[in-house]
C-alpha positions as CSV (number, residue, x, y, z in Angstrom):
1,M,130.4,98.7,60.7
2,A,133.4,97.0,62.2
3,N,136.7,96.4,60.5
4,N,136.7,94.7,57.0
5,D,133.0,95.7,56.5
6,K,132.0,93.0,59.0
7,M,129.1,93.7,61.3
8,S,129.8,93.5,65.0
9,R,127.8,91.1,67.2
10,E,126.2,94.1,68.9
11,E,125.2,95.7,65.6
12,A,123.9,92.4,64.3
13,G,121.8,91.9,67.5
14,R,120.4,95.3,67.3
15,M,119.4,95.0,63.7
16,G,117.9,91.6,64.3
17,G,115.9,92.9,67.2
18,E,114.6,95.8,65.2
19,A,113.6,93.5,62.4
20,T,111.8,91.2,64.8
21,A,110.0,94.1,66.4
22,R,108.7,95.3,63.0
23,S,107.4,91.8,62.1
24,H,105.7,90.8,65.4
25,D,102.8,92.2,67.5
26,K,102.2,92.5,71.2
27,E,100.6,89.0,71.4
28,F,103.8,87.5,70.0
29,Y,105.9,89.0,72.8
30,Q,103.3,88.1,75.4
31,E,103.4,84.5,74.3
32,I,107.2,84.2,74.3
33,G,107.2,85.9,77.7
34,R,104.6,83.4,79.0
35,K,106.6,80.4,77.6
36,G,109.9,81.8,79.1
37,G,108.2,82.3,82.5
38,E,106.9,78.7,82.5
39,E,110.3,77.3,81.6
40,T,112.0,79.4,84.2
41,S,109.6,78.2,86.9
42,R,110.1,74.6,85.8
43,T,113.9,74.8,85.9
44,H,114.5,77.0,89.0
45,D,113.7,76.5,92.7
46,K,112.4,78.7,95.5
47,E,115.9,80.0,96.3
48,F,116.3,81.4,92.8
49,Y,113.1,83.5,93.1
50,Q,114.1,84.6,96.6
51,E,117.4,85.8,95.3
52,I,116.0,87.7,92.4
53,G,113.3,89.2,94.6
54,E,115.9,90.4,97.1
55,K,118.0,91.9,94.4
56,G,115.0,93.7,92.9
57,G,114.0,94.9,96.3
58,E,117.4,96.3,97.0
59,A,117.6,98.1,93.6
60,T,114.1,99.5,94.2
61,S,115.1,100.8,97.7
62,R,118.1,102.6,96.3
63,S,116.0,104.4,93.7
64,H,112.9,105.3,95.6
65,D,112.2,107.5,98.6
66,K,110.0,107.4,101.7
67,E,106.9,108.7,99.9
68,F,107.1,105.8,97.4
69,Y,106.9,103.2,100.1
70,Q,104.2,105.0,101.9
71,E,102.1,105.2,98.7
72,I,102.5,101.5,97.8
73,G,101.8,100.5,101.3
74,R,98.6,102.6,101.3
75,K,97.5,101.3,97.9
76,G,98.2,97.7,99.0
77,G,96.2,98.1,102.1
78,E,93.3,99.6,100.2
79,S,93.4,96.9,97.7
80,R,93.5,94.1,100.3
81,S,90.6,95.9,102.2
82,D,88.5,96.0,99.0
83,D,89.2,92.3,98.3
84,S,88.0,91.3,101.8
85,R,84.7,93.3,101.8
86,G,82.8,90.5,100.1
87,R,83.9,87.8,102.6
88,D,81.8,86.6,105.5
89,S,83.3,87.6,108.9
90,D,82.1,89.1,112.1
91,D,84.2,92.3,112.4
92,G,87.1,91.0,110.3
93,Q,89.7,92.0,112.9
94,D,89.8,89.5,115.8
95,G,92.2,91.9,117.6
96,K,94.5,92.1,114.5
97,M,95.8,95.1,112.7
98,S,93.9,96.1,109.6
99,R,95.4,95.5,106.3
100,E,95.5,99.2,105.5
101,E,97.3,99.8,108.8
102,A,99.8,97.0,108.1
103,G,100.5,98.3,104.6
104,R,101.0,101.8,105.9
105,K,103.3,100.7,108.7
106,G,105.2,98.4,106.4
107,G,105.8,101.3,104.0
108,E,107.0,103.5,106.8
109,A,109.3,100.9,108.2
110,R,110.8,100.2,104.8
111,S,111.3,103.9,104.3
112,R,113.0,104.3,107.7
113,N,115.3,101.3,107.0
114,N,116.2,102.8,103.6
115,N,116.9,106.2,105.1
116,D,119.1,104.7,107.9
117,N,121.2,103.0,105.3
118,S,121.8,106.2,103.3
């Protein structure tokens, strides 16, 4: 407790959060998250999302190594390849790089850029 037996804002917030967590389930938090996301998308523009995406990408690149980017590139390429298997196409390539190859190369390039900036 703070001076004069008064609770600090930090302590009051922590206790309130703990009480809320005890009285609500997963669906409650999913619902408030959905509502918050909808409100944010209504009140913010494309630049807002670009900025937070860039900040998140920079933070991720500082905390992950080359193998991380190679793995997510591989998984992304596999997922995209699985998604396209049910679609009608001749060979699906038309002289273009496969999604798996693009994912792998993207992961490698990101990793190289991250290592160059270290």
